[in-house]
MIVO-50795 format. One record per residue (C-alpha): x, y, z; residue number from 1. Coordinates in steps of 0.25 Angstrom, whole numbers. Example, Ala and Ser with C-alpha at 12.3 -4.5 7.8 and 13.67 -1.06 7.14 Angstrom:
49|-18|31|1;
55|-4|29|2;
REM end
This chain:
448|384|385|1;
440|384|397|2;
426|391|396|3;
428|400|408|4;
438|408|400|5;
428|413|391|6;
418|425|394|7;
409|421|383|8;
399|416|394|9;
389|427|398|10;
395|425|414|11;
410|429|409|12;
404|439|401|13;
398|446|412|14;
409|448|421|15;
408|462|422|16;
401|475|421|17;
400|490|421|18;
397|501|431|19;
394|515|433|20;
396|524|444|21;
386|523|456|22;
379|534|453|23;
375|529|441|24;
370|514|445|25;
356|511|442|26;
348|509|456|27;
337|502|459|28;
322|506|465|29;
312|499|469|30;
297|500|460|31;
286|495|467|32;
278|497|457|33;
286|488|448|34;
282|475|454|35;
270|477|459|36;
264|480|445|37;
273|471|436|38;
264|462|432|39;
254|472|428|40;
264|481|420|41;
270|469|413|42;
256|462|409|43;
263|448|408|44;
256|438|401|45;
264|426|400|46;
262|417|388|47;
254|406|389|48;
261|393|390|49;
254|381|385|50;
255|369|395|51;
255|354|392|52;
252|340|398|53;
265|336|399|54;
267|327|413|55;
279|319|417|56;
280|308|427|57;
290|308|437|58;
290|296|446|59;
275|295|447|60;
273|310|447|61;
267|319|436|62;
276|332|433|63;
268|341|423|64;
276|348|411|65;
266|357|405|66;
276|365|399|67;
284|355|392|68;
283|360|377|69;
292|371|381|70;
304|362|383|71;
301|360|365|72;
312|371|362|73;
308|368|348|74;
294|371|348|75;
286|384|342|76;
277|383|356|77;
290|384|365|78;
297|396|355|79;
283|404|354|80;
283|402|370|81;
297|407|372|82;
293|419|363|83;
280|421|371|84;
287|419|385|85;
301|432|380|86;
289|440|373|87;
283|442|388|88;
296|442|395|89;
302|453|387|90;
289|461|388|91;
290|461|403|92;
305|464|403|93;
304|475|392|94;
295|482|403|95;
305|481|414|96;
308|496|415|97;
323|493|419|98;
327|482|407|99;
334|491|398|100;
341|500|408|101;
347|486|415|102;
351|480|402|103;
358|493|397|104;
365|492|411|105;
369|479|408|106;
375|483|395|107;
382|492|401|108;
388|483|411|109;
391|473|401|110;
400|482|390|111;
413|481|396|112;
425|474|390|113;
426|458|396|114;
439|451|395|115;
442|436|399|116;
454|432|404|117;
467|428|392|118;
469|415|390|119;
481|407|380|120;
479|399|370|121;
490|395|362|122;
496|409|358|123;
485|418|361|124;
479|424|373|125;
464|425|372|126;
452|432|380|127;
438|435|379|128;
432|449|378|129;
418|455|377|130;
420|471|372|131;
407|474|380|132;
394|468|375|133;
397|459|365|134;
389|447|366|135;
401|438|366|136;
415|439|372|137;
426|438|361|138;
439|428|361|139;
451|438|358|140;
466|433|358|141;
479|439|357|142;
494|436|356|143;
503|439|367|144;
501|457|368|145;
495|457|354|146;
482|461|352|147;
469|453|355|148;
461|450|344|149;
447|443|342|150;
448|428|342|151;
433|424|342|152;
421|434|342|153;
409|426|347|154;
400|438|345|155;
402|434|330|156;
397|422|331|157;
381|427|331|158;
374|439|328|159;
367|439|341|160;
379|433|352|161;
373|422|354|162;
382|413|348|163;
394|412|358|164;
407|406|362|165;
405|393|370|166;
419|386|373|167;
434|388|367|168;
445|379|367|169;
458|380|363|170;
468|370|356|171;
479|367|365|172;
488|375|357|173;
478|385|355|174;
480|385|340|175;
464|380|339|176;
451|384|347|177;
437|377|347|178;
426|388|350|179;
413|385|353|180;
400|392|351|181;
387|393|357|182;
375|398|348|183;
362|405|356|184;
368|399|371|185;
366|384|367|186;
376|374|374|187;
379|367|359|188;
391|373|353|189;
399|373|341|190;
414|370|341|191;
423|380|332|192;
438|376|330|193;
447|387|325|194;
461|389|322|195;
465|401|331|196;
474|406|321|197;
465|407|308|198;
452|406|316|199;
449|396|305|200;
441|384|308|201;
449|370|310|202;
437|361|313|203;
422|359|310|204;
412|365|318|205;
409|358|330|206;
395|357|332|207;
386|353|343|208;
396|354|356|209;
388|355|370|210;
395|356|385|211;
409|355|378|212;
421|361|379|213;
434|358|369|214;
447|351|372|215;
458|352|362|216;
467|339|358|217;
478|346|353|218;
475|352|341|219;
467|339|335|220;
453|341|339|221;
446|345|353|222;
435|337|361|223;
422|341|364|224;
409|337|369|225;
393|338|364|226;
382|329|364|227;
374|324|352|228;
365|333|344|229;
352|332|353|230;
340|328|345|231;
327|338|344|232;
331|352|352|233;
346|355|353|234;
341|364|364|235;
334|355|372|236;
336|341|370|237;
345|331|379|238;
359|331|378|239;
365|319|387|240;
376|313|380|241;
389|322|379|242;
401|316|370|243;
416|321|370|244;
419|322|356|245;
434|325|350|246;
435|333|338|247;
446|332|329|248;
450|346|320|249;
443|345|307|250;
434|333|309|251;
420|333|307|252;
412|335|321|253;
406|322|316|254;
418|315|316|255;
423|320|329|256;
427|307|339|257;
418|304|352|258;
427|302|363|259;
417|300|375|260;
404|298|376|261;
391|293|368|262;
390|280|375|263;
382|274|387|264;
395|273|395|265;
398|287|391|266;
384|294|392|267;
388|309|399|268;
382|321|398|269;
394|329|398|270;
407|326|392|271;
421|334|391|272;
434|332|388|273;
447|337|389|274;
461|336|384|275;
473|341|394|276;
483|351|391|277;
493|340|386|278;
482|333|376|279;
486|320|383|280;
474|318|390|281;
457|318|386|282;
448|320|399|283;
434|316|398|284;
423|321|407|285;
409|314|407|286;
398|317|415|287;
383|315|416|288;
380|328|423|289;
386|340|428|290;
393|336|442|291;
402|323|439|292;
410|319|427|293;
418|307|423|294;
431|308|418|295;
439|300|409|296;
454|301|403|297;
460|298|390|298;
475|298|386|299;
474|307|372|300;
490|302|370|301;
483|289|367|302;
472|292|356|303;
467|276|360|304;
468|276|375|305;
455|275|382|306;
449|284|392|307;
452|283|406|308;
441|284|417|309;
445|293|429|310;
432|296|434|311;
419|285|430|312;
408|293|437|313;
402|306|439|314;
404|309|454|315;
414|320|452|316;
418|332|445|317;
433|330|440|318;
440|336|428|319;
456|338|423|320;
462|351|429|321;
476|348|421|322;
485|338|418|323;
501|337|418|324;
505|326|410|325;
499|314|416|326;
495|320|429|327;
480|326|429|328;
474|335|437|329;
457|333|439|330;
448|342|448|331;
437|335|455|332;
428|334|464|333;
431|320|467|334;
430|317|483|335;
432|332|483|336;
420|341|483|337;
426|353|481|338;
437|349|469|339;
450|345|470|340;
461|342|459|341;
467|329|458|342;
478|324|451|343;
479|310|444|344;
489|303|434|345;
482|300|420|346;
486|286|419|347;
477|284|433|348;
466|295|434|349;
458|289|441|350;
452|296|455|351;
460|287|465|352;
471|291|459|353;
469|306|459|354;
478|314|470|355;
472|327|476|356;
480|339|469|357;
471|351|475|358;
464|345|486|359;
449|349|490|360;
447|359|499|361;
436|366|506|362;
433|375|493|363;
429|372|478|364;
441|370|468|365;
442|375|454|366;
456|374|448|367;
461|379|434|368;
475|377|428|369;
486|388|422|370;
501|393|423|371;
505|380|426|372;
498|381|441|373;
485|377|446|374;
474|387|450|375;
463|381|461|376;
451|391|463|377;
443|387|476|378;
428|393|478|379;
428|398|493|380;
413|402|495|381;
412|404|480|382;
424|412|480|383;
438|411|473|384;
451|407|478|385;
462|402|470|386;
475|395|473|387;
486|392|464|388;
494|379|465|389;
506|373|457|390;
506|363|447|391;
508|351|457|392;
495|358|467|393;
504|365|476|394;
497|379|480|395;
506|392|475|396;
496|403|480|397;
483|407|481|398;
478|418|472|399;
475|430|476|400;
461|434|472|401;
456|449|470|402;
445|446|478|403;
433|437|483|404;
426|431|470|405;
429|422|459|406;
441|421|451|407;
442|412|439|408;
453|408|429|409;
466|403|432|410;
468|394|422|411;
477|395|410|412;
489|388|401|413;
501|381|410|414;
510|391|405|415;
504|403|408|416;
510|411|419|417;
496|421|419|418;
482|417|421|419;
471|423|423|420;
459|424|433|421;
445|431|433|422;
440|437|446|423;
427|441|448|424;
415|443|460|425;
400|446|460|426;
404|461|461|427;
418|461|452|428;
419|461|438|429;
428|449|433|430;
442|454|433|431;
452|446|427|432;
469|444|434|433;
480|438|428|434;
488|429|438|435;
503|428|438|436;
505|411|440|437;
518|412|447|438;
515|424|454|439;
501|421|458|440;
499|438|455|441;
487|442|450|442;
483|455|442|443;
472|460|435|444;
473|457|422|445;
459|463|415|446;
449|469|426|447;
436|471|421|448;
430|483|413|449;
417|481|419|450;
414|495|427|451;
407|489|439|452;
414|494|453|453;
414|483|462|454;
417|489|473|455;
401|495|472|456;
397|482|475|457;
399|473|485|458;
397|458|487|459;
396|447|498|460;
396|434|501|461;
386|428|511|462;
383|414|517|463;
369|410|519|464;
362|400|525|465;
352|389|514|466;
338|381|519|467;
348|371|525|468;
359|376|532|469;
369|378|520|470;
377|391|520|471;
377|397|507|472;
386|407|501|473;
381|421|493|474;
388|432|486|475;
379|445|487|476;
383|456|478|477;
377|470|478|478;
382|485|479|479;
387|492|491|480;
379|499|500|481;
366|489|498|482;
355|489|508|483;
351|477|514|484;
336|483|515|485;
330|471|507|486;
327|477|493|487;
339|476|486|488;
337|468|471|489;
344|456|473|490;
348|444|462|491;
351|430|469|492;
358|421|459|493;
360|406|461|494;
364|393|454|495;
366|382|463|496;
370|369|454|497;
379|362|446|498;
391|365|454|499;
391|378|450|500;
398|389|458|501;
394|404|458|502;
405|412|461|503;
405|427|463|504;
407|433|447|505;
404|447|441|506;
391|449|432|507;
389|461|424|508;
374|458|424|509;
375|456|439|510;
381|470|440|511;
369|475|433|512;
362|468|445|513;
370|474|456|514;
369|488|450|515;
354|488|452|516;
357|487|466|517;
355|472|466|518;
360|462|474|519;
366|449|467|520;
368|438|476|521;
373|423|473|522;
373|412|482|523;
382|400|480|524;
371|389|481|525;
371|375|483|526;
373|366|470|527;
384|375|466|528;
399|373|467|529;
404|382|477|530;
406|371|487|531;
409|360|480|532;
402|347|475|533;
395|347|490|534;
387|361|489|535;
384|356|473|536;
379|343|478|537;
371|351|488|538;
362|358|478|539;
359|344|469|540;
349|335|465|541;
340|334|478|542;
348|345|484|543;
345|355|473|544;
335|362|484|545;
347|367|492|546;
351|376|480|547;
336|383|479|548;
337|381|496|549;
352|390|495|550;
346|399|484|551;
334|402|493|552;
342|406|505|553;
351|415|497|554;
339|423|494|555;
333|422|509|556;
348|427|511|557;
346|439|504|558;
333|443|509|559;
335|440|524|560;
349|448|524|561;
341|461|516|562;
347|460|503|563;
335|458|496|564;
320|454|499|565;
310|445|489|566;
305|457|482|567;
321|459|476|568;
327|446|476|569;
329|439|461|570;
336|425|459|571;
343|420|446|572;
351|410|442|573;
351|402|429|574;
353|387|423|575;
353|382|437|576;
351|394|444|577;
339|395|436|578;
333|383|443|579;
338|389|457|580;
330|401|454|581;
317|395|449|582;
317|383|459|583;
319|395|471|584;
309|404|464|585;
300|395|465|586;
302|390|479|587;
302|403|485|588;
296|413|476|589;
294|423|486|590;
309|424|489|591;
312|430|476|592;
306|442|466|593;
314|438|455|594;
319|424|449|595;
327|424|435|596;
329|410|434|597;
338|409|419|598;
339|396|411|599;
335|387|421|600;
333|372|424|601;
319|374|429|602;
314|362|424|603;
320|350|433|604;
313|338|429|605;
315|340|413|606;
329|347|415|607;
337|333|412|608;
330|332|399|609;
336|344|391|610;
349|344|385|611;
360|341|394|612;
352|343|408|613;
353|329|413|614;
367|333|416|615;
362|342|427|616;
357|330|435|617;
368|329|445|618;
363|344|451|619;
347|340|448|620;
344|326|447|621;
333|323|438|622;
319|320|439|623;
320|306|434|624;
332|302|443|625;
322|298|455|626;
308|301|462|627;
317|309|474|628;
323|317|462|629;
310|320|454|630;
303|325|467|631;
315|335|471|632;
316|341|457|633;
301|343|458|634;
302|350|469|635;
311|361|464|636;
311|360|448|637;
305|374|444|638;
295|371|433|639;
287|360|441|640;
288|370|454|641;
281|383|448|642;
267|383|457|643;
255|390|453|644;
252|402|460|645;
265|407|465|646;
270|422|465|647;
286|417|459|648;
296|430|458|649;
296|438|446|650;
303|428|435|651;
312|428|424|652;
317|417|418|653;
328|417|407|654;
333|405|398|655;
337|406|382|656;
331|398|373|657;
344|390|368|658;
348|386|382|659;
351|371|380|660;
356|368|394|661;
345|372|401|662;
334|371|391|663;
324|384|391|664;
313|374|393|665;
316|375|409|666;
311|390|408|667;
301|388|400|668;
294|380|407|669;
297|386|420|670;
292|400|415|671;
277|395|409|672;
277|387|422|673;
278|401|431|674;
268|409|422|675;
259|399|422|676;
259|397|437|677;
265|409|444|678;
256|420|452|679;
258|435|453|680;
265|446|445|681;
278|442|444|682;
282|439|431|683;
286|424|426|684;
296|428|414|685;
304|421|404|686;
316|426|396|687;
320|417|385|688;
333|421|378|689;
334|417|364|690;
346|411|358|691;
352|410|370|692;
354|399|380|693;
359|395|395|694;
368|407|395|695;
382|406|392|696;
386|414|379|697;
374|424|381|698;
378|436|373|699;
380|449|381|700;
368|456|374|701;
358|445|379|702;
364|445|392|703;
360|459|393|704;
348|458|389|705;
344|446|399|706;
349|453|412|707;
343|466|409|708;
329|458|407|709;
335|450|419|710;
339|462|430|711;
327|471|423|712;
316|460|427|713;
322|457|441|714;
322|472|445|715;
309|475|440|716;
301|463|446|717;
309|468|460|718;
304|482|458|719;
316|487|456|720;
318|499|445|721;
330|502|438|722;
334|517|437|723;
REM end
């Protein structure tokens, strides 16, 4: 059961919004007195943050780190600092005039029934549904055309909704299920296995699972991955040796079998195991970074069989798509930067024996299976195009999509004749379609109940030129009739890393921004995966500045074309996107009015010393790699590049106190640097969400509060008064 089917993540929960008649839309007006008098009015007095004399030496260069003590998330001093900073931030936000109005509007926009595509497991059909403002989506099931009943309700996992459903995997016959829960947004999971009929536990709860799926072997048990429990802080301690285990039902976790990892030869940061649908083979993927993996095969029909090495290096990304007997299908970017599908016999599965099954094209490939067919989804300038192929790889038809946007799904059991997919773009709430596998006909299965009229808005894709002449696509969304007079509040959102592609998708929170007359612009920066491995690599290590240059060029394009101007331009991004925002606001502070770095990787000299951060070195490199890499990181690392006496954009840093992926110390240290060195009247604030992590599983109540604060802060500092 892939996580993409869940509606428990924030991004899926927010795929829709409500709409009022155009005559009741709130409209923005410029209030020049707000921006000019804000510091005096708000009377900001930042907490005094202690400096110490901590210094590190890199290749003979001494680098001061005066706020190193903020990395200790277990200290009472850090705890008090967090409380003091939150008190200042909340006092500021409480006086933002539009904050409460935005919060009420966001409640309306999110208060509608959201339902996922159905999926079959055993004799039941399952789907997720959120009635409106439930903190977490509920998993329902039904038998045939019978009445749907609640199967799992994550809202009962905790009183405040901060414990979420974080994974779900059924046994092959659908009679058992293992579901994982995340507490307080943590990446550490608990796994609970129940009988689907009685809902009683059939195994002890497994603890301390991280970065893992569940893959069942019949009904005997399942494979899962985790790290040893770290010494010291569970939040920030380094975890760099992932291990694959097999859990036999009714056994204690301490007795689980170590299948892979735990030796010097098998030391990897990310390890996963997947059992083929026929239970014949186990595929083990092992990686030292977020890009590239080794691959191994074990014949499960012979319990004592040895692992067969398929790939013994990390030069490519390769994973199993499907198998038919001993014929294996792999998706790979080996010798194919835009990816291809290859077939090979399990007896000799090495690359020299691979045969092209779906050849590489000029567009990046993603593949799924269902109904006995294969669905090849391509990104054409970040827009979806889908082809249906038979089991031999022969083209059946091109799937007719309802418009220009993003289509996801097209997967299911081999005997399913009806598959489901969703379609969305930046102005269209997600609609679920059913696809008849034989005829190829699509029909609306479930239209979004969001009361949002897409006809009131428009999106256009443009191509602009970056600093080195590279053409970069960007989609700009706004209300029809927009005047290009340079005064439109604009949110420029970016990511640019880890081979992640930003395809068009609808969000209720972004709809609230659009309703304010705002522009929402998303460029597809280098470092992402929109144009394959070459596009990704062009934004990594010693080429990371390309990503920042692409983002800056997007801002310059919007200004040059009179969509907006520096007084009305905000930049936003999270995680790697938080790094993007922080680096660009430091490099070009005069270009932006507001900067919104969220859960960002902001100390590039030390990111690899926390949790699984060392696994990000493919994109970033590390300060220990070489003097050249250290010197390069020093040119853009946000914590080390805040300058004295600069008037930086109004900044609201956001993070979670339980973020154990990008630890909050990154944000803490950046905020301390900004508050100490910034000059001028723009606020330098940090909003630290309590009992929250990197973002997944965030309850809707916290999402509403956060976005009301973000949009309120942004519009206030632009001098926009919401009526």
